[in-house]
C-alpha positions in Angstrom: 6.8 52.1 44.4 3.3 53.6 44.7 1.3 54.7 41.7 0.3 58.3 41.0 -2.1 60.1 38.7 -1.7 63.4 37.1 -4.6 65.9 36.5 -4.6 69.0 34.3 -7.1 71.8 34.0 -6.7 74.9 31.8 -9.7 77.2 32.4 -10.5 80.8 31.7 -8.9 81.7 35.0 -6.1 79.4 35.9 -3.6 76.8 34.8 -3.8 73.9 37.2 -1.9 70.7 37.7 -2.4 68.1 40.4 -0.6 64.9 41.3 -2.3 62.4 43.6 -1.3 59.0 45.0 -3.3 55.8 44.6 -4.6 56.2 48.1 -5.9 59.7 47.3 -3.2 61.7 49.0 -2.6 65.0 47.2 1.1 65.2 46.4 0.8 68.5 44.4 -2.0 71.0 43.9 -0.3 73.6 41.6 -2.3 76.6 40.3 -1.4 79.8 38.6 -3.8 82.6 37.6 -3.7 83.7 34.0 -2.1 87.2 33.6 -4.9 89.7 33.1 -4.0 93.4 32.7 -5.4 95.8 35.3 -8.8 97.0 34.3 -9.5 94.1 32.0 -12.2 91.5 32.7 -10.3 88.5 31.4 -8.4 87.3 28.3 -9.5 86.5 24.8 -9.5 82.8 24.1 -6.4 82.9 21.9 -4.6 85.0 24.5 -5.6 82.5 27.2 -4.4 79.5 25.2 -1.0 81.1 24.7 -0.8 82.0 28.4 -1.6 78.4 29.3 1.1 77.1 27.0 3.7 79.3 28.8 2.5 78.4 32.2 2.3 74.6 31.6 6.1 74.8 31.5 6.1 76.1 35.1 3.7 73.3 36.0 6.1 70.7 34.5 8.9 72.0 36.7 6.6 71.8 39.8 5.6 68.2 38.8 9.3 67.2 38.4 10.0 68.3 41.9 6.9 66.6 43.4 7.1 63.3 41.4 7.7 60.2 43.5 6.1 57.1 42.1 5.0 55.4 39.0 2.6 57.3 36.8 -0.6 55.2 36.2 -2.8 57.7 34.3 -3.1 61.2 33.1 -6.4 63.1 33.3 -7.4 66.4 31.8 -10.5 68.6 31.4 -11.4 68.7 27.7 -14.5 70.8 27.8 -16.4 73.1 30.1 -19.3 70.7 30.9 -21.1 67.6 29.6 -22.6 67.7 26.1 -21.3 67.6 22.6 -22.0 71.3 22.1 -19.8 72.2 25.1 -16.5 73.6 23.8 -13.9 76.2 24.7 -10.4 76.5 23.1 -8.6 77.0 26.5 -9.1 73.4 27.4 -7.1 72.3 24.3 -3.9 73.4 26.0 -4.2 71.0 29.0 -5.8 68.2 27.0 -3.1 68.3 24.4 -0.3 68.4 27.0 -2.0 65.5 28.9 -2.4 63.3 25.8 1.2 63.9 24.9 2.4 62.9 28.4 0.2 59.8 28.4 1.5 58.7 25.1 5.1 59.2 26.0 4.8 57.3 29.3 2.5 54.6 28.0 -0.4 55.2 30.4 -4.1 55.8 29.8 -5.4 59.3 29.1 -8.7 60.1 30.9 -10.7 63.0 29.6 -13.4 64.7 31.7 -15.0 68.1 32.0 -14.1 71.2 34.0 -17.5 71.0 35.7 -17.1 67.4 36.8 -13.6 68.2 38.1 -15.0 71.1 40.2 -17.7 68.9 41.7 -15.3 66.1 42.5 -12.8 68.4 44.1 -15.4 70.1 46.2 -16.9 66.8 47.3 -13.6 65.5 48.7 -13.6 65.8 52.5 -17.4 66.5 52.8 -18.2 62.9 53.8 -20.4 62.4 50.7 -20.0 59.0 49.1 -18.5 58.6 45.6 -21.8 57.2 44.3 -24.1 59.5 46.2 -26.8 61.3 44.3 -27.2 65.0 45.1 -28.1 68.5 44.0 -25.2 70.7 43.0 -24.8 74.4 42.3 -21.7 75.3 40.4 -21.0 79.0 40.8 -18.1 80.6 38.9 -17.2 83.1 36.3 -18.4 80.8 33.5 -21.2 78.9 35.2 -24.2 79.4 37.5 -25.6 75.9 37.0 -28.2 74.1 39.2 -27.4 70.4 38.6 -29.1 67.1 39.3 -26.2 64.7 39.9 -27.2 61.0 39.5 -24.9 58.0 39.5 -24.3 58.0 35.7 -25.3 61.4 34.5 -25.4 65.1 35.4 -28.5 66.9 34.2 -29.4 70.5 34.3 -32.1 71.5 36.7 -31.8 75.3 36.3 -29.3 78.1 36.4 -28.7 81.7 35.2 -30.3 82.8 32.0 -27.7 85.6 31.4 -24.7 86.6 33.5 -23.0 84.1 35.8 -22.4 84.8 39.5 -18.7 85.1 39.0 -19.2 87.5 36.1 -21.3 89.7 38.4 -18.6 89.8 41.0 -15.8 90.4 38.5 -17.6 93.1 36.5 -18.5 95.0 39.6 -15.0 94.6 41.0 -13.2 95.7 37.9 -15.5 98.8 37.7 -14.5 99.6 41.3 -10.8 99.4 40.3 -10.2 96.0 41.8 -8.0 93.4 40.1 -9.4 90.4 38.1 -10.6 88.0 39.3 -12.2 90.3 41.9 -13.7 87.9 44.4 -11.2 88.1 47.3 -10.9 91.9 47.2 -14.7 92.4 46.8 -15.3 90.2 49.7 -12.9 92.2 51.8 -14.8 95.3 50.9 -18.2 93.6 51.7 -17.0 92.7 55.2 -16.9 96.5 55.9 -20.3 97.3 54.4 -24.0 96.8 55.0 -26.9 95.6 52.9 -30.5 96.7 52.8 -31.6 94.2 50.1 -31.6 96.9 47.4 -31.0 94.4 44.6 -34.1 92.4 43.9 -33.9 88.7 43.0 -34.9 88.1 39.4 -36.2 84.5 39.1 -37.9 82.4 36.5 -39.2 78.8 36.1 -40.5 78.5 39.7 -37.2 79.8 41.1 -35.1 77.3 39.3 -33.6 80.0 37.0 -32.3 83.5 37.7 -31.1 86.6 36.0 -28.1 88.8 37.1 -27.9 91.3 34.2 -30.4 93.7 35.7 -28.6 93.7 39.0 -25.3 94.3 37.1 -26.8 97.3 35.3 -28.0 98.8 38.6 -24.6 98.2 40.2 -22.8 99.9 37.4 -25.1 102.9 37.8 -24.4 103.1 41.5 -20.6 103.0 40.8 -20.8 105.6 38.1 -23.0 108.0 40.1 -21.3 107.4 43.4 -24.7 106.7 44.9 -23.4 104.3 47.5 -20.1 103.5 49.2 -18.1 100.8 47.6 -18.3 98.7 50.8 -22.1 98.8 50.7 -22.3 97.9 47.0 -20.0 94.9 47.6 -22.2 93.8 50.5 -25.4 94.2 48.4 -23.8 91.9 45.8 -23.1 89.1 48.3 -26.5 89.5 49.8 -28.1 89.2 46.4 -26.1 86.0 45.6 -27.1 84.4 48.9 -30.8 85.2 48.4 -30.8 84.0 44.8 -29.0 80.8 45.5 -31.1 79.9 48.5 -34.2 80.2 46.3 -32.7 78.1 43.6 -31.6 75.3 46.0 -35.0 75.2 47.6 -36.7 74.9 44.2 -34.2 72.3 43.1 -34.8 70.1 46.1 -38.5 70.3 45.6 -38.3 69.4 41.9 -35.7 66.6 42.2 -36.4 65.2 45.7 -32.7 65.3 46.5 -32.0 66.5 50.0 -28.3 67.1 49.9 -26.7 69.9 47.9 -23.0 70.5 47.1 -22.1 74.1 46.4 -19.0 74.4 44.3 -17.0 76.8 42.1 -14.9 79.8 42.8 -17.7 81.9 44.2 -18.4 79.1 46.7 -14.9 79.6 48.2 -16.0 82.9 49.7 -16.4 82.7 53.5 -18.9 85.6 53.5 -21.1 83.9 50.9 -21.0 80.7 52.9 -22.0 82.5 56.0 -24.9 84.3 54.3 -26.2 81.1 52.6 -25.9 79.0 55.7 -27.8 81.5 57.7 -30.7 81.4 55.2 -30.6 77.6 55.1 -31.0 77.4 58.8 -34.3 79.4 58.6 -35.7 77.6 55.5 -36.8 74.0 55.9 -37.4 73.8 52.1 -33.7 74.0 51.5 -31.6 70.8 51.3 -28.6 70.0 53.5 -25.8 72.1 52.2 -22.2 70.9 51.8 -19.3 73.1 50.9 -15.9 71.8 49.8 -12.7 73.0 51.3 -12.3 76.6 50.0 -9.0 75.7 48.4 -10.8 73.0 46.4 -13.6 75.3 45.3 -11.7 77.5 42.9 -10.3 76.2 39.6 -8.0 73.3 40.3 -7.0 70.0 38.8 -7.4 67.8 41.9 -10.9 66.7 40.9 -9.7 65.8 37.5 -7.0 63.7 39.0 -9.5 62.0 41.3 -11.7 61.2 38.4 -8.8 59.7 36.4 -7.7 57.7 39.5 -11.2 56.1 39.9 -11.3 55.3 36.2 -7.9 53.5 36.2 -8.7 51.7 39.5 -12.0 50.5 38.1 -10.2 49.1 35.0 -7.7 47.3 37.2 -10.4 45.8 39.3 -12.3 44.7 36.2 
């Protein structure tokens, strides 16, 4: 009977569980959004933890139906990103559940970070090697991080100094009456609109860092005053994101010497964002070679966590 590995991720947006086989085949990629009331921009941490605890029961049932093999390890995201100061209560839900399952079944528990899981999931299927060094841009509701990914470490190279890309999308979307998270609905609006580049890029540190708070204030004024059609505001947002990200990637490649870039995170799942960023990359030789993960693997999921745990247990077996 083949071996399987379980991955768990309990983020600010989703409860996720993944089961993969020892050959890397994805047997289950289960995800469920946290229940956010209409008009709200997310849940408080205590509310999110409680929601995860309820939804992990649904994940257990999905896993029961998908199970077919001998469990070899359990992995879970235990923190947002690398670093002892990186902490968020929501990850306690998945980590505690994972540790319990590992103890009961007598298999190793492998802890990792939400960010590492995102990068690993996005990298799958791109053709990039497991040990390849690259530049990464993690764009989500909780991160806008420009990262230098080396074989044994992930180091910050830049990022947002205030709001994150996903926060800009969600705050604008909720103000327009869209549901949270707002990405899919805002993109649908943006497809119908036009952009004139009315939102200027706000950059620092030789384009390695950016600001989105000024743009968010301008967008809120537009919405409040009815100065522009919702479709055009949405398009301006995606245009700003593409212009800002292209400058950060070009600066990151120049600073690090890395010529491949992986763009990951929920914002990176947007087809419109990909189109706009790719068009800019084709015209700018300073930009690195851009790789996008499968859109389904860019949003919050536990597949990357499971892949990290699988590599860890396989490395132990080989040793």
